[in-house]
C-alpha positions as CSV (number, residue, x, y, z in Angstrom):
1,M,0.5,18.9,-30.8
2,D,-2.9,19.8,-29.5
3,Y,-3.0,19.8,-25.6
4,L,-6.0,20.0,-23.3
5,G,-4.3,22.6,-21.2
6,I,-3.6,23.0,-17.5
7,D,-7.1,23.7,-16.3
8,S,-8.3,20.4,-17.7
9,M,-5.4,18.7,-15.9
10,K,-6.4,20.3,-12.8
11,R,-10.0,19.0,-13.1
12,R,-8.7,15.6,-13.7
13,L,-6.6,15.6,-10.7
14,A,-9.4,16.8,-8.5
15,A,-11.7,14.1,-9.8
16,K,-9.4,11.4,-8.5
17,Q,-8.0,12.8,-5.4
18,D,-10.9,11.6,-3.2
19,R,-10.2,8.0,-4.2
20,V,-6.6,8.4,-3.8
21,E,-6.9,9.9,-0.3
22,L,-9.3,7.1,0.8
23,R,-6.7,4.5,-0.1
24,Y,-4.1,6.4,1.8
25,K,-6.3,6.5,4.9
26,Y,-6.7,2.7,4.8
27,Y,-3.0,2.4,4.3
28,E,-2.2,4.8,7.3
29,M,-5.0,3.1,9.4
30,K,-6.8,6.4,9.6
31,N,-10.0,5.2,7.9
32,R,-13.3,5.6,9.8
33,V,-15.4,2.5,10.8
34,K,-18.8,2.5,9.1
35,D,-20.9,1.2,11.9
36,F,-24.6,0.2,11.8
37,N,-25.5,2.0,15.1
38,I,-27.5,-1.0,16.2
39,T,-25.7,-3.0,18.8
40,I,-23.2,-0.4,20.1
41,P,-24.7,2.2,22.6
42,A,-24.5,5.8,21.6
43,K,-22.2,6.7,24.5
44,W,-19.7,4.2,23.0
45,A,-19.5,6.1,19.7
46,W,-16.1,7.5,20.5
47,L,-14.7,3.9,20.5
48,T,-12.5,3.4,17.4
49,A,-10.6,0.4,16.0
50,S,-7.6,0.0,13.5
51,L,-6.3,-2.7,11.3
52,G,-3.1,-2.9,9.4
53,W,-4.2,-5.4,6.7
54,S,-4.3,-2.9,3.9
55,A,-0.8,-1.8,4.8
56,K,0.2,-5.5,4.9
57,A,-1.2,-6.1,1.4
58,V,0.8,-3.2,0.0
59,D,4.0,-3.6,1.9
60,S,4.0,-7.5,1.2
61,I,4.5,-6.6,-2.5
62,A,6.5,-3.4,-2.4
63,D,9.0,-4.7,0.0
64,R,9.8,-7.6,-2.2
65,L,10.2,-5.4,-5.4
66,V,14.0,-4.6,-5.0
67,F,15.6,-3.1,-8.2
68,N,19.0,-4.1,-9.0
69,E,20.3,-2.4,-12.0
70,F,19.8,-1.8,-15.8
71,G,21.5,-4.5,-18.0
72,D,23.1,-3.6,-21.2
73,D,23.1,-0.1,-20.1
74,N,24.5,1.8,-23.2
75,F,23.5,5.2,-22.1
76,A,24.7,5.1,-18.4
77,I,21.3,5.3,-16.9
78,N,22.5,3.4,-13.7
79,E,24.7,6.3,-13.0
80,I,21.7,8.8,-13.1
81,F,19.7,6.7,-10.7
82,S,22.7,6.2,-8.4
83,M,23.3,9.9,-8.2
84,N,19.5,10.4,-7.2
85,S,19.3,8.1,-4.2
86,K,18.1,5.2,-6.2
87,D,16.9,3.0,-3.3
88,V,14.8,5.7,-1.7
89,L,13.6,7.0,-5.1
90,I,12.4,3.7,-6.5
91,D,11.0,2.3,-3.2
92,A,8.9,5.5,-2.7
93,A,7.6,5.3,-6.3
94,I,6.8,1.6,-6.0
95,L,5.0,2.0,-2.7
96,D,2.9,5.1,-3.9
97,A,1.8,3.1,-7.1
98,C,0.8,0.0,-5.1
99,V,-1.4,2.2,-2.8
100,A,-3.0,4.5,-5.5
101,S,-2.5,2.5,-8.6
102,C,0.1,4.8,-10.1
103,S,2.7,7.3,-9.1
104,F,5.1,9.6,-11.1
105,I,8.8,10.4,-11.4
106,Y,9.5,14.1,-12.0
107,I,12.6,14.9,-13.9
108,Y,14.3,18.3,-13.9
109,A,17.9,19.7,-14.5
110,D,19.8,21.1,-11.5
111,D,22.1,24.1,-11.9
112,D,24.8,22.1,-13.5
113,G,22.4,20.6,-16.0
114,Y,22.5,17.1,-14.4
115,P,19.1,15.4,-14.2
116,R,17.4,15.2,-10.8
117,L,14.7,12.6,-10.2
118,Q,11.8,13.0,-7.6
119,A,8.9,10.7,-6.8
120,I,5.3,12.3,-6.7
121,D,2.2,10.5,-5.4
122,A,-1.0,10.3,-7.4
123,Y,-2.7,12.7,-5.2
124,N,-0.4,15.5,-6.6
125,A,0.0,14.6,-10.3
126,T,-1.9,13.4,-13.4
127,G,-1.6,13.4,-17.0
128,I,-2.7,12.0,-20.4
129,I,-0.9,8.6,-21.0
130,D,0.1,7.2,-24.2
131,P,-0.8,3.3,-23.8
132,V,1.8,2.2,-26.3
133,T,4.9,3.8,-24.8
134,M,3.5,4.3,-21.2
135,L,4.8,8.0,-21.4
136,L,2.7,10.9,-20.9
137,K,1.3,13.2,-23.8
138,E,1.0,16.0,-21.2
139,G,1.1,16.3,-17.3
140,Y,0.4,18.3,-14.4
141,A,1.8,18.1,-10.9
142,V,1.6,19.9,-7.5
143,L,5.3,20.2,-6.5
144,E,4.8,22.1,-3.2
145,R,1.7,22.8,-0.9
146,D,1.2,25.2,2.0
147,S,1.9,23.4,5.3
148,D,-1.2,24.8,6.9
149,T,-3.9,25.2,4.3
150,K,-2.6,22.4,1.8
151,A,-3.2,24.6,-1.1
152,P,-0.8,24.5,-4.1
153,V,2.1,26.7,-3.7
154,L,4.2,25.6,-6.7
155,E,2.6,23.8,-9.8
156,A,4.2,22.5,-12.9
157,Y,2.6,21.9,-16.4
158,F,4.5,19.4,-18.6
159,T,4.5,19.2,-22.4
160,S,7.0,17.9,-25.0
161,E,8.0,21.5,-25.7
162,G,8.8,22.5,-22.0
163,T,7.8,22.7,-18.5
164,T,5.9,25.6,-17.1
165,Y,6.0,26.5,-13.4
166,I,3.4,28.5,-11.5
167,D,4.4,30.0,-8.2
168,S,1.5,31.3,-6.4
169,R,3.6,33.0,-3.6
170,A,5.5,35.1,-6.1
171,K,2.4,35.3,-8.2
172,A,4.5,34.5,-11.4
173,S,5.2,31.8,-13.8
174,Y,8.2,30.8,-15.9
175,S,9.1,28.1,-18.3
176,T,12.1,25.9,-19.2
177,T,12.7,24.1,-22.6
178,N,12.4,20.4,-22.7
179,P,15.2,18.5,-24.6
180,A,13.3,15.3,-24.5
181,P,10.6,14.2,-26.9
182,Y,8.2,13.6,-24.1
183,P,7.0,15.6,-21.0
184,L,9.3,15.1,-18.1
185,L,6.8,13.5,-15.9
186,V,6.9,9.7,-16.1
187,P,4.1,7.4,-14.7
188,M,4.8,4.3,-12.7
189,V,1.7,2.2,-13.1
190,H,0.7,-1.0,-11.2
191,R,-1.3,-3.6,-13.1
192,P,-2.5,-1.4,-16.1
193,D,-4.9,-2.7,-18.7
194,A,-6.7,-1.5,-21.8
195,K,-9.6,0.0,-19.9
196,R,-7.6,1.5,-16.9
197,P,-4.1,2.4,-18.3
198,F,-3.3,4.0,-15.0
199,G,-3.7,0.8,-13.3
200,H,-5.3,-0.7,-10.2
201,S,-4.6,-0.3,-6.5
202,R,-3.5,-3.2,-4.2
203,I,-6.2,-1.9,-1.9
204,T,-9.3,-2.9,-3.8
205,R,-12.9,-2.4,-3.0
206,A,-13.1,-5.8,-1.8
207,C,-10.2,-5.2,0.6
208,M,-11.9,-2.1,2.1
209,S,-15.2,-3.9,2.5
210,I,-13.7,-6.8,4.2
211,Q,-11.6,-4.6,6.5
212,Q,-14.6,-2.6,7.5
213,A,-16.5,-5.9,8.5
214,A,-13.4,-6.8,10.5
215,L,-13.3,-3.4,12.2
216,R,-16.9,-3.6,13.2
217,T,-16.2,-6.9,14.7
218,L,-13.4,-5.5,16.7
219,K,-15.5,-2.7,18.1
220,R,-18.4,-5.2,19.0
221,S,-15.9,-7.4,20.8
222,E,-14.7,-4.5,22.8
223,V,-18.2,-3.8,24.0
224,A,-18.9,-7.6,24.6
225,E,-15.6,-7.9,26.7
226,E,-17.1,-5.6,29.2
227,F,-20.1,-7.9,29.8
228,F,-17.8,-11.0,29.6
229,A,-15.5,-9.5,32.4
230,F,-18.6,-8.5,34.6
231,P,-21.6,-10.9,34.0
232,Q,-24.9,-9.3,34.7
233,R,-26.5,-10.4,38.0
234,Y,-29.9,-9.9,39.5
235,V,-31.8,-10.2,42.8
236,T,-35.5,-11.0,43.0
237,G,-37.8,-10.8,46.1
238,M,-36.3,-7.7,47.6
239,S,-38.6,-5.7,49.9
240,Q,-39.6,-2.3,48.5
241,D,-38.4,-0.8,51.7
242,A,-34.9,-2.3,51.4
243,E,-32.0,0.1,51.0
244,Q,-30.8,0.5,47.4
245,M,-27.3,-1.0,47.0
246,E,-24.7,0.9,44.7
247,K,-24.4,-1.0,41.5
248,W,-20.6,-0.7,41.3
249,K,-20.0,-1.9,44.9
250,A,-22.4,-4.8,44.2
251,T,-20.4,-5.8,41.1
252,V,-16.9,-5.8,42.6
253,S,-17.6,-6.9,46.1
254,S,-16.4,-10.3,47.1
255,F,-19.2,-10.8,49.8
256,L,-22.8,-9.6,49.9
257,Q,-25.2,-10.0,52.8
258,F,-29.1,-10.1,52.4
259,E,-31.4,-10.4,55.3
260,R,-35.0,-11.8,55.5
261,D,-37.8,-9.2,55.6
262,D,-40.5,-8.9,58.3
263,E,-42.5,-11.7,56.8
264,G,-39.3,-14.1,56.7
265,N,-38.9,-14.1,53.0
266,S,-35.4,-13.9,51.6
267,P,-34.3,-12.6,48.2
268,T,-33.3,-14.8,45.2
269,L,-30.0,-14.3,43.6
270,G,-29.2,-15.0,40.0
271,Q,-27.0,-14.5,37.1
272,F,-27.6,-14.1,33.3
273,P,-25.7,-16.5,31.1
274,Q,-22.1,-15.2,30.6
275,L,-21.5,-13.7,27.1
276,S,-18.9,-15.5,25.0
277,I,-16.3,-13.7,22.7
278,A,-15.8,-16.9,20.7
279,P,-18.2,-15.8,17.9
280,F,-16.2,-12.6,17.4
281,T,-12.9,-14.6,17.0
282,E,-14.6,-16.8,14.4
283,K,-15.8,-13.7,12.5
284,M,-12.3,-12.2,12.5
285,K,-10.7,-15.4,11.3
286,L,-13.4,-15.4,8.4
287,C,-12.5,-11.9,7.5
288,A,-8.8,-12.6,7.6
289,A,-9.4,-15.7,5.3
290,L,-11.4,-13.5,2.8
291,F,-8.8,-10.8,2.9
292,A,-5.9,-13.2,2.4
293,G,-7.7,-14.8,-0.7
294,E,-8.2,-11.3,-2.1
295,T,-4.6,-10.3,-1.6
296,G,-2.5,-13.5,-2.1
297,L,-1.5,-13.3,1.6
298,T,-1.7,-16.2,4.1
299,M,-3.4,-16.3,7.6
300,D,0.1,-16.2,9.1
301,D,0.7,-12.8,7.5
302,L,-2.5,-11.4,9.0
303,G,-1.7,-12.5,12.6
304,F,-3.4,-15.9,12.8
305,V,-0.3,-18.1,13.2
306,G,-0.4,-21.8,12.4
307,E,0.9,-24.4,14.7
308,N,3.9,-25.7,12.7
309,P,6.7,-23.3,11.5
310,S,7.0,-23.4,7.6
311,S,10.2,-24.0,5.6
312,A,11.3,-21.6,3.1
313,E,9.9,-23.9,0.3
314,A,6.5,-24.0,2.1
315,I,6.5,-20.3,2.5
316,K,7.2,-19.6,-1.1
317,A,4.4,-22.2,-2.2
318,S,1.9,-20.6,0.0
319,H,2.6,-17.1,-1.5
320,E,2.3,-18.4,-5.1
321,N,-0.5,-15.9,-5.9
322,M,1.7,-13.0,-4.4
323,R,4.8,-14.1,-6.4
324,L,2.7,-14.0,-9.5
325,A,1.5,-10.6,-8.6
326,A,4.9,-9.3,-7.7
327,R,6.3,-10.7,-11.3
328,K,3.5,-8.7,-13.0
329,A,4.5,-5.6,-11.0
330,Q,8.2,-6.0,-12.0
331,R,7.3,-6.0,-15.6
332,T,5.2,-2.8,-15.5
333,F,7.4,-1.0,-12.9
334,G,10.4,-1.9,-15.1
335,I,8.9,0.0,-18.0
336,G,8.4,3.1,-15.8
337,L,11.9,3.1,-14.6
338,L,13.2,2.6,-18.2
339,N,11.2,5.6,-19.4
340,A,12.4,7.7,-16.5
341,G,16.0,6.7,-17.4
342,Y,15.4,7.5,-21.0
343,L,14.1,10.9,-20.4
344,A,16.8,11.7,-17.7
345,A,19.5,10.8,-20.3
346,C,17.9,13.3,-22.8
347,V,18.2,15.9,-20.2
348,R,21.8,15.0,-19.3
349,D,22.9,15.1,-22.8
350,D,20.6,17.8,-24.0
351,F,19.7,15.6,-26.9
352,P,16.4,14.2,-28.0
353,Y,17.2,10.5,-28.1
354,L,14.6,8.1,-29.7
355,R,12.8,5.8,-27.4
356,R,13.7,2.8,-29.6
357,Q,17.4,3.4,-29.2
358,F,16.9,2.0,-25.6
359,Y,15.5,-1.4,-26.7
360,M,18.5,-3.4,-25.5
361,T,18.5,-1.9,-21.9
362,V,16.7,-4.3,-19.5
363,P,15.7,-3.7,-15.9
364,K,16.9,-6.3,-13.5
365,W,15.4,-7.2,-10.2
366,E,16.5,-9.1,-7.0
367,P,14.9,-12.5,-6.4
368,L,11.4,-12.1,-4.9
369,F,12.2,-14.9,-2.4
370,E,15.8,-15.0,-0.9
371,P,17.0,-18.8,-1.1
372,D,17.8,-20.7,2.1
373,A,20.7,-23.1,2.3
374,A,18.7,-26.1,1.0
375,Q,17.4,-24.2,-2.1
376,L,21.0,-22.9,-2.7
377,S,22.2,-26.5,-2.7
378,G,19.5,-27.6,-5.2
379,I,20.5,-24.6,-7.4
380,G,24.1,-25.6,-7.2
381,D,23.4,-29.1,-8.3
382,A,21.2,-28.0,-11.1
383,A,23.9,-25.5,-12.3
384,I,26.6,-28.2,-12.4
385,K,24.4,-30.4,-14.7
386,I,23.4,-27.6,-17.0
387,Q,27.1,-26.3,-17.1
388,Q,28.1,-29.9,-18.2
389,S,25.7,-29.9,-21.0
390,F,26.1,-26.2,-22.0
391,P,29.7,-25.1,-21.0
392,D,30.1,-21.4,-19.9
393,Y,26.4,-21.0,-19.8
394,F,26.2,-19.9,-16.2
395,T,28.2,-16.6,-15.7
396,E,28.4,-14.6,-12.4
397,E,25.7,-12.3,-13.7
398,K,23.3,-15.2,-14.4
399,L,24.0,-16.8,-11.1
400,H,23.2,-13.4,-9.3
401,D,20.0,-13.0,-11.2
402,L,18.9,-16.5,-10.2
403,T,20.1,-16.5,-6.5
404,G,20.7,-12.8,-5.6
405,I,24.2,-13.7,-4.5
């Protein structure tokens, strides 16, 4: 097979790293606020603001995607995942994929020849994907970076024939053979399509734009609150010979005394209209509504709590768009997990199985919404009626798939 080579893979990775890093900054609430520098004074430039809406958009999906097991597991894939901290591994891969549109599962054999699985984020891995099998034709990953300079210390180049490791500290490279028919780097993709086979991030351009508007509103409200707390006052008619009063003392003093001048005139006191922060609150609600519509969340999820508490059914109905997005993610992530299990089985058995031999193995997930007591009662009534019409239809496994119990 003709390969592009490791240098081409490095260039592909470098071309995408800025976009990946930007989305991680939004997820970790480390993004900069792009201000217009019009209403906020220059001496307030140090003022920052943070919002966790992007993290909420990612976590709302990632936390609901709980992998259960592989059904009809003819090749004992469940055992491989269980021996590799399944819950931590899969949760990390799903979270990274929701942030950066994709992540990768790196497979290698330990000293005993048993497959080990490790999640790698999109900032450190890339490859050429086969849109039919969703496996890579060749891949590249940075397995370790220097803690100070962040320069690559250990790199790996993956092909169908083997994996080549480049150790910059030892200034040496070595290779291992690959018993599987595909490179041992498996992509986990969020919402792929024909144009973008590596998928789409949950933190879209619209999400970032809306969050920037909300952050600017937060900064302006912080400045406005200073004027709201201390309204601006003025004095007219003061004599030019009068002693200048300290501004801070005049602001916080509970009693001020002004005397008439030599001509018997007294100064006039006044106050500018007090600034209201209500427009900033309305703008934040507008931004929250736009962000909720973009991500399938509700206003409650973003901190604007409604008056009446919702039932489990009402919560589920209000998150219908998010439920559909989670179902879509389950289908695509299920393919990635199955591909990782397939290659891991090849490594474990040191045999190049065919991908079509795993067609019966099906990924199974926990229900997206845990049923409450009322919903369980309805499911029980429906199960009884179905069981009367189709005896022995509902098994323990099917009920678990439906209820999570």
